[in-house]
PDBQT receptor file of N, H, CA, C and O in Angstrom, charges set to zero:
ATOM      1  N   MET A   1       0.938  -1.308   0.006  1.00  0.00    +0.000 N 
ATOM      2  CA  MET A   1       0.026  -0.103  -0.001  1.00  0.00    +0.000 C 
ATOM      3  C   MET A   1       0.840   1.269   0.059  1.00  0.00    +0.000 C 
ATOM      4  O   MET A   1       1.524   1.540   1.046  1.00  0.00    +0.000 OA
ATOM      5  N   SER A   2       0.741   2.081  -0.986  1.00  0.00    +0.000 N 
ATOM      6  H   SER A   2       0.185   1.861  -1.788  1.00  0.00    +0.000 HD
ATOM      7  CA  SER A   2       1.496   3.235  -1.122  1.00  0.00    +0.000 C 
ATOM      8  C   SER A   2       1.409   4.171  -0.006  1.00  0.00    +0.000 C 
ATOM      9  O   SER A   2       2.348   4.924   0.250  1.00  0.00    +0.000 OA
ATOM     10  N   GLU A   3       0.315   4.160   0.680  1.00  0.00    +0.000 N 
ATOM     11  H   GLU A   3      -0.447   3.547   0.472  1.00  0.00    +0.000 HD
ATOM     12  CA  GLU A   3      -0.014   5.242   1.777  1.00  0.00    +0.000 C 
ATOM     13  C   GLU A   3       0.909   4.755   3.051  1.00  0.00    +0.000 C 
ATOM     14  O   GLU A   3       1.285   5.602   3.861  1.00  0.00    +0.000 OA
ATOM     15  N   ILE A   4       1.240   3.465   3.197  1.00  0.00    +0.000 N 
ATOM     16  H   ILE A   4       0.935   2.777   2.539  1.00  0.00    +0.000 HD
ATOM     17  CA  ILE A   4       2.230   3.274   4.361  1.00  0.00    +0.000 C 
ATOM     18  C   ILE A   4       3.566   3.669   4.021  1.00  0.00    +0.000 C 
ATOM     19  O   ILE A   4       4.142   3.224   3.028  1.00  0.00    +0.000 OA
ATOM     20  N   ILE A   5       4.106   4.546   4.870  1.00  0.00    +0.000 N 
ATOM     21  H   ILE A   5       3.637   4.908   5.676  1.00  0.00    +0.000 HD
ATOM     22  CA  ILE A   5       5.500   5.114   4.487  1.00  0.00    +0.000 C 
ATOM     23  C   ILE A   5       6.422   4.449   5.452  1.00  0.00    +0.000 C 
ATOM     24  O   ILE A   5       7.555   4.231   5.023  1.00  0.00    +0.000 OA
ATOM     25  N   GLU A   6       6.169   4.109   6.594  1.00  0.00    +0.000 N 
ATOM     26  H   GLU A   6       5.249   4.285   6.943  1.00  0.00    +0.000 HD
ATOM     27  CA  GLU A   6       6.892   3.349   7.524  1.00  0.00    +0.000 C 
ATOM     28  C   GLU A   6       6.218   2.284   8.372  1.00  0.00    +0.000 C 
ATOM     29  O   GLU A   6       5.070   2.449   8.783  1.00  0.00    +0.000 OA
ATOM     30  N   TYR A   7       6.890   1.249   8.621  1.00  0.00    +0.000 N 
ATOM     31  H   TYR A   7       7.823   1.115   8.287  1.00  0.00    +0.000 HD
ATOM     32  CA  TYR A   7       6.159   0.247   9.651  1.00  0.00    +0.000 C 
ATOM     33  C   TYR A   7       7.150  -0.324  10.441  1.00  0.00    +0.000 C 
ATOM     34  O   TYR A   7       8.323  -0.282  10.070  1.00  0.00    +0.000 OA
ATOM     35  N   TYR A   8       6.817  -0.864  11.509  1.00  0.00    +0.000 N 
ATOM     36  H   TYR A   8       5.864  -0.898  11.811  1.00  0.00    +0.000 HD
ATOM     37  CA  TYR A   8       7.886  -1.269  12.605  1.00  0.00    +0.000 C 
ATOM     38  C   TYR A   8       7.025  -2.446  13.293  1.00  0.00    +0.000 C 
ATOM     39  O   TYR A   8       5.796  -2.431  13.362  1.00  0.00    +0.000 OA
ATOM     40  N   HIS A   9       7.805  -3.402  13.759  1.00  0.00    +0.000 N 
ATOM     41  H   HIS A   9       8.804  -3.414  13.703  1.00  0.00    +0.000 HD
ATOM     42  CA  HIS A   9       7.559  -4.500  14.741  1.00  0.00    +0.000 C 
ATOM     43  C   HIS A   9       7.863  -4.068  16.009  1.00  0.00    +0.000 C 
ATOM     44  O   HIS A   9       9.031  -3.810  16.300  1.00  0.00    +0.000 OA
ATOM     45  N   ILE A  10       6.811  -3.934  16.942  1.00  0.00    +0.000 N 
ATOM     46  H   ILE A  10       5.862  -4.143  16.705  1.00  0.00    +0.000 HD
ATOM     47  CA  ILE A  10       7.038  -3.417  18.230  1.00  0.00    +0.000 C 
ATOM     48  C   ILE A  10       6.691  -4.136  19.456  1.00  0.00    +0.000 C 
ATOM     49  O   ILE A  10       5.931  -5.089  19.291  1.00  0.00    +0.000 OA
ATOM     50  N   THR A  11       7.098  -3.879  20.703  1.00  0.00    +0.000 N 
ATOM     51  H   THR A  11       7.716  -3.105  20.837  1.00  0.00    +0.000 HD
ATOM     52  CA  THR A  11       6.678  -4.480  21.645  1.00  0.00    +0.000 C 
ATOM     53  C   THR A  11       5.451  -3.898  22.445  1.00  0.00    +0.000 C 
ATOM     54  O   THR A  11       4.943  -2.817  22.145  1.00  0.00    +0.000 OA
ATOM     55  N   GLY A  12       5.034  -4.647  23.428  1.00  0.00    +0.000 N 
ATOM     56  H   GLY A  12       5.447  -5.524  23.672  1.00  0.00    +0.000 HD
ATOM     57  CA  GLY A  12       3.816  -3.967  24.116  1.00  0.00    +0.000 C 
ATOM     58  C   GLY A  12       2.480  -4.688  23.593  1.00  0.00    +0.000 C 
ATOM     59  O   GLY A  12       2.476  -5.799  23.063  1.00  0.00    +0.000 OA
ATOM     60  N   LYS A  13       1.355  -3.899  23.820  1.00  0.00    +0.000 N 
ATOM     61  H   LYS A  13       1.358  -2.996  24.251  1.00  0.00    +0.000 HD
ATOM     62  CA  LYS A  13       0.132  -4.439  23.535  1.00  0.00    +0.000 C 
ATOM     63  C   LYS A  13      -0.116  -4.592  22.007  1.00  0.00    +0.000 C 
ATOM     64  O   LYS A  13      -0.819  -5.480  21.525  1.00  0.00    +0.000 OA
ATOM     65  N   ALA A  14       0.466  -3.734  21.371  1.00  0.00    +0.000 N 
ATOM     66  H   ALA A  14       1.037  -3.012  21.763  1.00  0.00    +0.000 HD
ATOM     67  CA  ALA A  14       0.183  -3.757  19.806  1.00  0.00    +0.000 C 
ATOM     68  C   ALA A  14       1.479  -4.605  19.099  1.00  0.00    +0.000 C 
ATOM     69  O   ALA A  14       2.582  -4.631  19.645  1.00  0.00    +0.000 OA
ATOM     70  N   ASP A  15       1.264  -5.135  18.110  1.00  0.00    +0.000 N 
ATOM     71  H   ASP A  15       0.368  -5.114  17.667  1.00  0.00    +0.000 HD
ATOM     72  CA  ASP A  15       2.377  -5.890  17.249  1.00  0.00    +0.000 C 
ATOM     73  C   ASP A  15       3.074  -4.963  16.255  1.00  0.00    +0.000 C 
ATOM     74  O   ASP A  15       4.242  -5.255  16.000  1.00  0.00    +0.000 OA
ATOM     75  N   PHE A  16       2.624  -4.049  15.739  1.00  0.00    +0.000 N 
ATOM     76  H   PHE A  16       1.675  -3.812  15.946  1.00  0.00    +0.000 HD
ATOM     77  CA  PHE A  16       3.056  -3.292  14.743  1.00  0.00    +0.000 C 
ATOM     78  C   PHE A  16       2.743  -1.713  14.922  1.00  0.00    +0.000 C 
ATOM     79  O   PHE A  16       1.777  -1.308  15.570  1.00  0.00    +0.000 OA
ATOM     80  N   PHE A  17       3.594  -0.944  14.328  1.00  0.00    +0.000 N 
ATOM     81  H   PHE A  17       4.378  -1.272  13.801  1.00  0.00    +0.000 HD
ATOM     82  CA  PHE A  17       3.139   0.495  14.381  1.00  0.00    +0.000 C 
ATOM     83  C   PHE A  17       3.430   0.812  12.741  1.00  0.00    +0.000 C 
ATOM     84  O   PHE A  17       4.458   0.526  12.128  1.00  0.00    +0.000 OA
ATOM     85  N   LEU A  18       2.322   1.431  12.257  1.00  0.00    +0.000 N 
ATOM     86  H   LEU A  18       1.487   1.664  12.755  1.00  0.00    +0.000 HD
ATOM     87  CA  LEU A  18       2.497   1.776  10.745  1.00  0.00    +0.000 C 
ATOM     88  C   LEU A  18       2.310   3.306  10.781  1.00  0.00    +0.000 C 
ATOM     89  O   LEU A  18       1.480   3.808  11.539  1.00  0.00    +0.000 OA
ATOM     90  N   LYS A  19       3.021   3.987  10.027  1.00  0.00    +0.000 N 
ATOM     91  H   LYS A  19       3.696   3.579   9.411  1.00  0.00    +0.000 HD
ATOM     92  CA  LYS A  19       2.982   5.464   9.567  1.00  0.00    +0.000 C 
ATOM     93  C   LYS A  19       2.596   5.507   8.129  1.00  0.00    +0.000 C 
ATOM     94  O   LYS A  19       3.135   4.938   7.179  1.00  0.00    +0.000 OA
ATOM     95  N   SER A  20       1.531   6.314   8.152  1.00  0.00    +0.000 N 
ATOM     96  H   SER A  20       1.093   6.777   8.923  1.00  0.00    +0.000 HD
ATOM     97  CA  SER A  20       0.858   6.501   6.690  1.00  0.00    +0.000 C 
ATOM     98  C   SER A  20       0.726   7.947   6.309  1.00  0.00    +0.000 C 
ATOM     99  O   SER A  20       0.663   8.810   7.184  1.00  0.00    +0.000 OA
ATOM    100  N   ALA A  21       0.685   8.212   5.147  1.00  0.00    +0.000 N 
ATOM    101  H   ALA A  21       0.735   7.511   4.436  1.00  0.00    +0.000 HD
ATOM    102  CA  ALA A  21       0.458   9.652   4.772  1.00  0.00    +0.000 C 
ATOM    103  C   ALA A  21      -0.648   9.623   3.588  1.00  0.00    +0.000 C 
ATOM    104  O   ALA A  21      -0.489   8.977   2.552  1.00  0.00    +0.000 OA
ATOM    105  N   THR A  22      -1.617  10.290   3.834  1.00  0.00    +0.000 N 
ATOM    106  H   THR A  22      -1.746  10.815   4.675  1.00  0.00    +0.000 HD
ATOM    107  CA  THR A  22      -2.725  10.315   2.815  1.00  0.00    +0.000 C 
ATOM    108  C   THR A  22      -3.034  11.788   2.592  1.00  0.00    +0.000 C 
ATOM    109  O   THR A  22      -2.792  12.685   3.399  1.00  0.00    +0.000 OA
ATOM    110  N   LYS A  23      -3.619  11.930   1.356  1.00  0.00    +0.000 N 
ATOM    111  H   LYS A  23      -3.815  11.201   0.701  1.00  0.00    +0.000 HD
ATOM    112  CA  LYS A  23      -4.062  13.316   0.722  1.00  0.00    +0.000 C 
ATOM    113  C   LYS A  23      -4.952  14.100   1.771  1.00  0.00    +0.000 C 
ATOM    114  O   LYS A  23      -4.692  15.263   2.080  1.00  0.00    +0.000 OA
ATOM    115  N   ASP A  24      -6.073  13.356   2.327  1.00  0.00    +0.000 N 
ATOM    116  H   ASP A  24      -6.284  12.412   2.076  1.00  0.00    +0.000 HD
ATOM    117  CA  ASP A  24      -6.889  13.849   3.119  1.00  0.00    +0.000 C 
ATOM    118  C   ASP A  24      -7.638  12.996   3.958  1.00  0.00    +0.000 C 
ATOM    119  O   ASP A  24      -7.299  11.812   3.949  1.00  0.00    +0.000 OA
ATOM    120  N   ILE A  25      -8.648  13.353   4.734  1.00  0.00    +0.000 N 
ATOM    121  H   ILE A  25      -8.924  14.314   4.742  1.00  0.00    +0.000 HD
ATOM    122  CA  ILE A  25      -9.423  12.497   5.632  1.00  0.00    +0.000 C 
ATOM    123  C   ILE A  25     -10.046  11.401   5.070  1.00  0.00    +0.000 C 
ATOM    124  O   ILE A  25      -9.900  10.305   5.612  1.00  0.00    +0.000 OA
ATOM    125  N   PRO A  26     -10.793  11.526   3.957  1.00  0.00    +0.000 N 
ATOM    126  CA  PRO A  26     -11.550  10.602   3.180  1.00  0.00    +0.000 C 
ATOM    127  C   PRO A  26     -10.547   9.504   2.702  1.00  0.00    +0.000 C 
ATOM    128  O   PRO A  26     -10.886   8.332   2.868  1.00  0.00    +0.000 OA
ATOM    129  N   ASN A  27      -9.303   9.788   2.105  1.00  0.00    +0.000 N 
ATOM    130  H   ASN A  27      -9.027  10.740   1.970  1.00  0.00    +0.000 HD
ATOM    131  CA  ASN A  27      -8.426   8.843   1.820  1.00  0.00    +0.000 C 
ATOM    132  C   ASN A  27      -7.956   7.922   3.007  1.00  0.00    +0.000 C 
ATOM    133  O   ASN A  27      -7.826   6.700   2.941  1.00  0.00    +0.000 OA
ATOM    134  N   TYR A  28      -7.714   8.750   4.145  1.00  0.00    +0.000 N 
ATOM    135  H   TYR A  28      -7.819   9.743   4.199  1.00  0.00    +0.000 HD
ATOM    136  CA  TYR A  28      -7.350   8.059   5.410  1.00  0.00    +0.000 C 
ATOM    137  C   TYR A  28      -8.365   7.214   5.872  1.00  0.00    +0.000 C 
ATOM    138  O   TYR A  28      -7.952   6.169   6.376  1.00  0.00    +0.000 OA
ATOM    139  N   GLU A  29      -9.736   7.393   5.838  1.00  0.00    +0.000 N 
ATOM    140  H   GLU A  29     -10.072   8.241   5.429  1.00  0.00    +0.000 HD
ATOM    141  CA  GLU A  29     -10.707   6.461   6.169  1.00  0.00    +0.000 C 
ATOM    142  C   GLU A  29     -10.772   5.307   5.220  1.00  0.00    +0.000 C 
ATOM    143  O   GLU A  29     -10.906   4.173   5.680  1.00  0.00    +0.000 OA
ATOM    144  N   ASN A  30     -10.684   5.514   3.883  1.00  0.00    +0.000 N 
ATOM    145  H   ASN A  30     -10.576   6.436   3.509  1.00  0.00    +0.000 HD
ATOM    146  CA  ASN A  30     -10.576   4.349   3.021  1.00  0.00    +0.000 C 
ATOM    147  C   ASN A  30      -9.320   3.546   3.315  1.00  0.00    +0.000 C 
ATOM    148  O   ASN A  30      -9.392   2.329   3.144  1.00  0.00    +0.000 OA
ATOM    149  N   LEU A  31      -8.194   4.070   3.730  1.00  0.00    +0.000 N 
ATOM    150  H   LEU A  31      -8.136   5.059   3.869  1.00  0.00    +0.000 HD
ATOM    151  CA  LEU A  31      -6.996   3.234   3.966  1.00  0.00    +0.000 C 
ATOM    152  C   LEU A  31      -7.422   2.313   5.276  1.00  0.00    +0.000 C 
ATOM    153  O   LEU A  31      -7.298   1.088   5.305  1.00  0.00    +0.000 OA
ATOM    154  N   ILE A  32      -7.912   3.073   6.284  1.00  0.00    +0.000 N 
ATOM    155  H   ILE A  32      -8.012   4.068   6.260  1.00  0.00    +0.000 HD
ATOM    156  CA  ILE A  32      -8.360   2.242   7.614  1.00  0.00    +0.000 C 
ATOM    157  C   ILE A  32      -9.586   1.309   7.247  1.00  0.00    +0.000 C 
ATOM    158  O   ILE A  32      -9.476   0.090   7.376  1.00  0.00    +0.000 OA
ATOM    159  N   LEU A  33     -10.520   1.773   6.881  1.00  0.00    +0.000 N 
ATOM    160  H   LEU A  33     -10.609   2.763   6.776  1.00  0.00    +0.000 HD
ATOM    161  CA  LEU A  33     -11.785   0.918   6.678  1.00  0.00    +0.000 C 
ATOM    162  C   LEU A  33     -11.812  -0.089   5.687  1.00  0.00    +0.000 C 
ATOM    163  O   LEU A  33     -12.360  -1.149   5.992  1.00  0.00    +0.000 OA
ATOM    164  N   TYR A  34     -11.262   0.054   4.412  1.00  0.00    +0.000 N 
ATOM    165  H   TYR A  34     -10.817   0.915   4.164  1.00  0.00    +0.000 HD
ATOM    166  CA  TYR A  34     -11.403  -0.787   3.261  1.00  0.00    +0.000 C 
ATOM    167  C   TYR A  34     -10.106  -1.411   3.069  1.00  0.00    +0.000 C 
ATOM    168  O   TYR A  34     -10.150  -2.585   2.704  1.00  0.00    +0.000 OA
ATOM    169  N   LEU A  35      -9.066  -0.936   3.218  1.00  0.00    +0.000 N 
ATOM    170  H   LEU A  35      -9.030   0.018   3.515  1.00  0.00    +0.000 HD
ATOM    171  CA  LEU A  35      -7.631  -1.534   2.982  1.00  0.00    +0.000 C 
ATOM    172  C   LEU A  35      -7.212  -2.409   4.045  1.00  0.00    +0.000 C 
ATOM    173  O   LEU A  35      -7.154  -3.635   3.942  1.00  0.00    +0.000 OA
ATOM    174  N   LEU A  36      -6.850  -1.575   5.325  1.00  0.00    +0.000 N 
ATOM    175  H   LEU A  36      -6.897  -0.580   5.409  1.00  0.00    +0.000 HD
ATOM    176  CA  LEU A  36      -6.170  -2.450   6.467  1.00  0.00    +0.000 C 
ATOM    177  C   LEU A  36      -7.217  -3.377   7.001  1.00  0.00    +0.000 C 
ATOM    178  O   LEU A  36      -6.966  -4.582   6.995  1.00  0.00    +0.000 OA
ATOM    179  N   LEU A  37      -8.392  -2.935   7.475  1.00  0.00    +0.000 N 
ATOM    180  H   LEU A  37      -8.596  -1.956   7.480  1.00  0.00    +0.000 HD
ATOM    181  CA  LEU A  37      -9.387  -3.736   8.187  1.00  0.00    +0.000 C 
ATOM    182  C   LEU A  37      -9.913  -4.943   7.377  1.00  0.00    +0.000 C 
ATOM    183  O   LEU A  37     -10.490  -5.913   7.871  1.00  0.00    +0.000 OA
ATOM    184  N   ALA A  38      -9.623  -4.746   5.994  1.00  0.00    +0.000 N 
ATOM    185  H   ALA A  38      -9.155  -3.959   5.593  1.00  0.00    +0.000 HD
ATOM    186  CA  ALA A  38     -10.161  -5.848   5.018  1.00  0.00    +0.000 C 
ATOM    187  C   ALA A  38      -9.211  -7.077   5.138  1.00  0.00    +0.000 C 
ATOM    188  O   ALA A  38      -9.487  -8.212   4.748  1.00  0.00    +0.000 OA
ATOM    189  N   LEU A  39      -8.077  -6.693   5.720  1.00  0.00    +0.000 N 
ATOM    190  H   LEU A  39      -7.853  -5.772   6.037  1.00  0.00    +0.000 HD
ATOM    191  CA  LEU A  39      -6.957  -8.014   5.754  1.00  0.00    +0.000 C 
ATOM    192  C   LEU A  39      -7.398  -8.886   6.836  1.00  0.00    +0.000 C 
ATOM    193  O   LEU A  39      -7.771  -8.457   7.929  1.00  0.00    +0.000 OA
ATOM    194  N   SER A  40      -7.345 -10.210   6.488  1.00  0.00    +0.000 N 
ATOM    195  H   SER A  40      -7.043 -10.558   5.601  1.00  0.00    +0.000 HD
ATOM    196  CA  SER A  40      -7.977 -11.199   7.379  1.00  0.00    +0.000 C 
ATOM    197  C   SER A  40      -7.153 -11.357   8.677  1.00  0.00    +0.000 C 
ATOM    198  O   SER A  40      -7.730 -11.792   9.674  1.00  0.00    +0.000 OA
ATOM    199  N   ASN A  41      -5.916 -11.051   8.732  1.00  0.00    +0.000 N 
ATOM    200  H   ASN A  41      -5.447 -10.698   7.923  1.00  0.00    +0.000 HD
ATOM    201  CA  ASN A  41      -4.965 -11.043   9.889  1.00  0.00    +0.000 C 
ATOM    202  C   ASN A  41      -4.985  -9.897  10.685  1.00  0.00    +0.000 C 
ATOM    203  O   ASN A  41      -4.143  -9.818  11.579  1.00  0.00    +0.000 OA
ATOM    204  N   ILE A  42      -5.886  -8.887  10.507  1.00  0.00    +0.000 N 
ATOM    205  H   ILE A  42      -6.570  -8.951   9.780  1.00  0.00    +0.000 HD
ATOM    206  CA  ILE A  42      -5.797  -7.680  11.300  1.00  0.00    +0.000 C 
ATOM    207  C   ILE A  42      -7.220  -7.915  12.161  1.00  0.00    +0.000 C 
ATOM    208  O   ILE A  42      -8.346  -7.962  11.664  1.00  0.00    +0.000 OA
ATOM    209  N   GLN A  43      -6.883  -8.049  13.554  1.00  0.00    +0.000 N 
ATOM    210  H   GLN A  43      -5.969  -8.011  13.957  1.00  0.00    +0.000 HD
ATOM    211  CA  GLN A  43      -7.936  -8.152  14.489  1.00  0.00    +0.000 C 
ATOM    212  C   GLN A  43      -8.483  -6.707  14.971  1.00  0.00    +0.000 C 
ATOM    213  O   GLN A  43      -9.684  -6.488  15.125  1.00  0.00    +0.000 OA
ATOM    214  N   SER A  44      -7.482  -5.759  15.189  1.00  0.00    +0.000 N 
ATOM    215  H   SER A  44      -6.506  -5.937  15.064  1.00  0.00    +0.000 HD
ATOM    216  CA  SER A  44      -8.007  -4.556  15.632  1.00  0.00    +0.000 C 
ATOM    217  C   SER A  44      -7.000  -3.664  15.297  1.00  0.00    +0.000 C 
ATOM    218  O   SER A  44      -5.855  -4.014  15.014  1.00  0.00    +0.000 OA
ATOM    219  N   LEU A  45      -7.490  -2.258  15.328  1.00  0.00    +0.000 N 
ATOM    220  H   LEU A  45      -8.421  -1.974  15.558  1.00  0.00    +0.000 HD
ATOM    221  CA  LEU A  45      -6.688  -1.106  14.954  1.00  0.00    +0.000 C 
ATOM    222  C   LEU A  45      -6.940  -0.011  16.021  1.00  0.00    +0.000 C 
ATOM    223  O   LEU A  45      -8.022   0.180  16.577  1.00  0.00    +0.000 OA
ATOM    224  N   LYS A  46      -5.718   0.730  16.246  1.00  0.00    +0.000 N 
ATOM    225  H   LYS A  46      -4.840   0.575  15.794  1.00  0.00    +0.000 HD
ATOM    226  CA  LYS A  46      -5.815   1.876  16.967  1.00  0.00    +0.000 C 
ATOM    227  C   LYS A  46      -5.129   3.037  16.154  1.00  0.00    +0.000 C 
ATOM    228  O   LYS A  46      -4.018   2.823  15.669  1.00  0.00    +0.000 OA
ATOM    229  N   THR A  47      -5.708   4.190  15.992  1.00  0.00    +0.000 N 
ATOM    230  H   THR A  47      -6.610   4.364  16.386  1.00  0.00    +0.000 HD
ATOM    231  CA  THR A  47      -5.307   5.209  15.151  1.00  0.00    +0.000 C 
ATOM    232  C   THR A  47      -5.027   6.410  15.824  1.00  0.00    +0.000 C 
ATOM    233  O   THR A  47      -5.735   6.736  16.777  1.00  0.00    +0.000 OA
ATOM    234  N   SER A  48      -4.018   7.165  15.430  1.00  0.00    +0.000 N 
ATOM    235  H   SER A  48      -3.443   6.900  14.656  1.00  0.00    +0.000 HD
ATOM    236  CA  SER A  48      -3.887   8.604  15.873  1.00  0.00    +0.000 C 
ATOM    237  C   SER A  48      -3.386   9.433  14.760  1.00  0.00    +0.000 C 
ATOM    238  O   SER A  48      -2.775   8.934  13.815  1.00  0.00    +0.000 OA
ATOM    239  N   ILE A  49      -3.621  10.608  14.855  1.00  0.00    +0.000 N 
ATOM    240  H   ILE A  49      -4.117  11.013  15.623  1.00  0.00    +0.000 HD
ATOM    241  CA  ILE A  49      -3.137  11.711  13.727  1.00  0.00    +0.000 C 
ATOM    242  C   ILE A  49      -2.268  12.663  14.499  1.00  0.00    +0.000 C 
ATOM    243  O   ILE A  49      -2.667  13.294  15.478  1.00  0.00    +0.000 OA
ATOM    244  N   PHE A  50      -0.951  12.734  13.956  1.00  0.00    +0.000 N 
ATOM    245  H   PHE A  50      -0.627  12.222  13.161  1.00  0.00    +0.000 HD
ATOM    246  CA  PHE A  50      -0.100  13.638  14.313  1.00  0.00    +0.000 C 
ATOM    247  C   PHE A  50      -0.550  15.064  13.831  1.00  0.00    +0.000 C 
ATOM    248  O   PHE A  50      -0.831  15.295  12.655  1.00  0.00    +0.000 OA
ATOM    249  N   LEU A  51      -0.598  16.043  14.875  1.00  0.00    +0.000 N 
ATOM    250  H   LEU A  51      -0.370  15.856  15.831  1.00  0.00    +0.000 HD
ATOM    251  CA  LEU A  51      -0.996  17.279  14.486  1.00  0.00    +0.000 C 
ATOM    252  C   LEU A  51       0.228  18.394  14.191  1.00  0.00    +0.000 C 
ATOM    253  O   LEU A  51       0.138  19.372  13.449  1.00  0.00    +0.000 OA
ATOM    254  N   LEU A  52       1.275  18.019  14.898  1.00  0.00    +0.000 N 
ATOM    255  H   LEU A  52       1.348  17.225  15.501  1.00  0.00    +0.000 HD
ATOM    256  CA  LEU A  52       2.364  18.963  14.672  1.00  0.00    +0.000 C 
ATOM    257  C   LEU A  52       3.751  18.313  14.952  1.00  0.00    +0.000 C 
ATOM    258  O   LEU A  52       3.832  17.656  15.990  1.00  0.00    +0.000 OA
ATOM    259  N   THR A  53       4.793  18.409  14.202  1.00  0.00    +0.000 N 
ATOM    260  H   THR A  53       4.728  18.943  13.359  1.00  0.00    +0.000 HD
ATOM    261  CA  THR A  53       6.041  17.807  14.318  1.00  0.00    +0.000 C 
ATOM    262  C   THR A  53       7.060  18.620  14.983  1.00  0.00    +0.000 C 
ATOM    263  O   THR A  53       7.441  19.595  14.335  1.00  0.00    +0.000 OA
ATOM    264  N   PHE A  54       7.605  18.425  16.176  1.00  0.00    +0.000 N 
ATOM    265  H   PHE A  54       7.297  17.632  16.702  1.00  0.00    +0.000 HD
ATOM    266  CA  PHE A  54       8.464  19.276  16.825  1.00  0.00    +0.000 C 
ATOM    267  C   PHE A  54       9.836  19.014  16.478  1.00  0.00    +0.000 C 
ATOM    268  O   PHE A  54      10.625  19.959  16.471  1.00  0.00    +0.000 OA
ATOM    269  N   LYS A  55      10.253  17.756  16.165  1.00  0.00    +0.000 N 
ATOM    270  H   LYS A  55       9.612  16.988  16.170  1.00  0.00    +0.000 HD
ATOM    271  CA  LYS A  55      11.548  17.520  15.810  1.00  0.00    +0.000 C 
ATOM    272  C   LYS A  55      11.531  16.200  14.978  1.00  0.00    +0.000 C 
ATOM    273  O   LYS A  55      10.968  15.202  15.428  1.00  0.00    +0.000 OA
ATOM    274  N   GLN A  56      12.142  16.198  13.776  1.00  0.00    +0.000 N 
ATOM    275  H   GLN A  56      12.599  17.009  13.410  1.00  0.00    +0.000 HD
ATOM    276  CA  GLN A  56      12.258  15.144  12.933  1.00  0.00    +0.000 C 
ATOM    277  C   GLN A  56      13.748  14.906  12.518  1.00  0.00    +0.000 C 
ATOM    278  O   GLN A  56      14.354  15.861  12.032  1.00  0.00    +0.000 OA
ATOM    279  N   LYS A  57      14.338  13.792  12.660  1.00  0.00    +0.000 N 
ATOM    280  H   LYS A  57      13.846  13.016  13.055  1.00  0.00    +0.000 HD
ATOM    281  CA  LYS A  57      15.625  13.550  12.467  1.00  0.00    +0.000 C 
ATOM    282  C   LYS A  57      15.677  12.276  11.254  1.00  0.00    +0.000 C 
ATOM    283  O   LYS A  57      15.114  11.220  11.541  1.00  0.00    +0.000 OA
ATOM    284  N   SER A  58      16.225  12.381  10.180  1.00  0.00    +0.000 N 
ATOM    285  H   SER A  58      16.683  13.239   9.947  1.00  0.00    +0.000 HD
ATOM    286  CA  SER A  58      16.268  11.397   9.328  1.00  0.00    +0.000 C 
ATOM    287  C   SER A  58      17.748  10.981   9.150  1.00  0.00    +0.000 C 
ATOM    288  O   SER A  58      18.636  11.803   9.373  1.00  0.00    +0.000 OA
ATOM    289  N   ASN A  59      18.034   9.697   8.747  1.00  0.00    +0.000 N 
ATOM    290  H   ASN A  59      17.313   9.029   8.566  1.00  0.00    +0.000 HD
ATOM    291  CA  ASN A  59      19.082   9.055   8.632  1.00  0.00    +0.000 C 
ATOM    292  C   ASN A  59      19.953   8.900   9.930  1.00  0.00    +0.000 C 
ATOM    293  O   ASN A  59      21.180   8.987   9.909  1.00  0.00    +0.000 OA
ATOM    294  N   LEU A  60      19.257   8.678  10.990  1.00  0.00    +0.000 N 
ATOM    295  H   LEU A  60      18.260   8.607  11.007  1.00  0.00    +0.000 HD
ATOM    296  CA  LEU A  60      19.874   8.585  12.287  1.00  0.00    +0.000 C 
ATOM    297  C   LEU A  60      20.885   7.445  12.316  1.00  0.00    +0.000 C 
ATOM    298  O   LEU A  60      22.030   7.684  12.697  1.00  0.00    +0.000 OA
ATOM    299  N   LEU A  61      20.558   6.325  11.968  1.00  0.00    +0.000 N 
ATOM    300  H   LEU A  61      19.627   6.130  11.659  1.00  0.00    +0.000 HD
ATOM    301  CA  LEU A  61      21.391   5.171  11.950  1.00  0.00    +0.000 C 
ATOM    302  C   LEU A  61      22.790   5.541  11.116  1.00  0.00    +0.000 C 
ATOM    303  O   LEU A  61      23.907   5.306  11.577  1.00  0.00    +0.000 OA
ATOM    304  N   LYS A  62      22.589   6.054  10.032  1.00  0.00    +0.000 N 
ATOM    305  H   LYS A  62      21.681   6.244   9.658  1.00  0.00    +0.000 HD
ATOM    306  CA  LYS A  62      23.567   6.289   9.113  1.00  0.00    +0.000 C 
ATOM    307  C   LYS A  62      24.526   7.273   9.764  1.00  0.00    +0.000 C 
ATOM    308  O   LYS A  62      25.729   7.061   9.609  1.00  0.00    +0.000 OA
ATOM    309  N   GLN A  63      24.120   8.357  10.497  1.00  0.00    +0.000 N 
ATOM    310  H   GLN A  63      23.143   8.529  10.623  1.00  0.00    +0.000 HD
ATOM    311  CA  GLN A  63      24.938   9.208  11.118  1.00  0.00    +0.000 C 
ATOM    312  C   GLN A  63      25.608   8.649  12.441  1.00  0.00    +0.000 C 
ATOM    313  O   GLN A  63      26.620   9.169  12.911  1.00  0.00    +0.000 OA
ATOM    314  N   LEU A  64      24.997   7.591  12.993  1.00  0.00    +0.000 N 
ATOM    315  H   LEU A  64      24.174   7.168  12.611  1.00  0.00    +0.000 HD
ATOM    316  CA  LEU A  64      25.785   7.120  14.074  1.00  0.00    +0.000 C 
ATOM    317  C   LEU A  64      26.748   6.291  13.703  1.00  0.00    +0.000 C 
ATOM    318  O   LEU A  64      27.580   6.037  14.574  1.00  0.00    +0.000 OA
ATOM    319  N   TRP A  65      26.902   5.709  12.488  1.00  0.00    +0.000 N 
ATOM    320  H   TRP A  65      26.226   5.915  11.780  1.00  0.00    +0.000 HD
ATOM    321  CA  TRP A  65      27.902   4.743  12.057  1.00  0.00    +0.000 C 
ATOM    322  C   TRP A  65      28.974   5.531  11.235  1.00  0.00    +0.000 C 
ATOM    323  O   TRP A  65      29.893   4.843  10.789  1.00  0.00    +0.000 OA
ATOM    324  N   LEU A  66      28.993   6.694  11.003  1.00  0.00    +0.000 N 
ATOM    325  H   LEU A  66      28.247   7.253  11.366  1.00  0.00    +0.000 HD
ATOM    326  CA  LEU A  66      29.898   7.551  10.182  1.00  0.00    +0.000 C 
ATOM    327  C   LEU A  66      31.127   7.999  11.173  1.00  0.00    +0.000 C 
ATOM    328  O   LEU A  66      32.031   8.720  10.749  1.00  0.00    +0.000 OA
TER     329      LEU A  66
């Protein structure tokens, strides 16, 4: 799915963390209701929307190994 831009296997109550980007709320709703929840191995979803980014660092691992 092109809307999924990052995903992680995580510890805790959830199994995975997915980061998505959509054009607008109707496209986000489509991603959640008709693409992700349609997958047979997804039992539940919890969503959040980021409102503001305070700090974003890219290539962190690359920077650590240089």
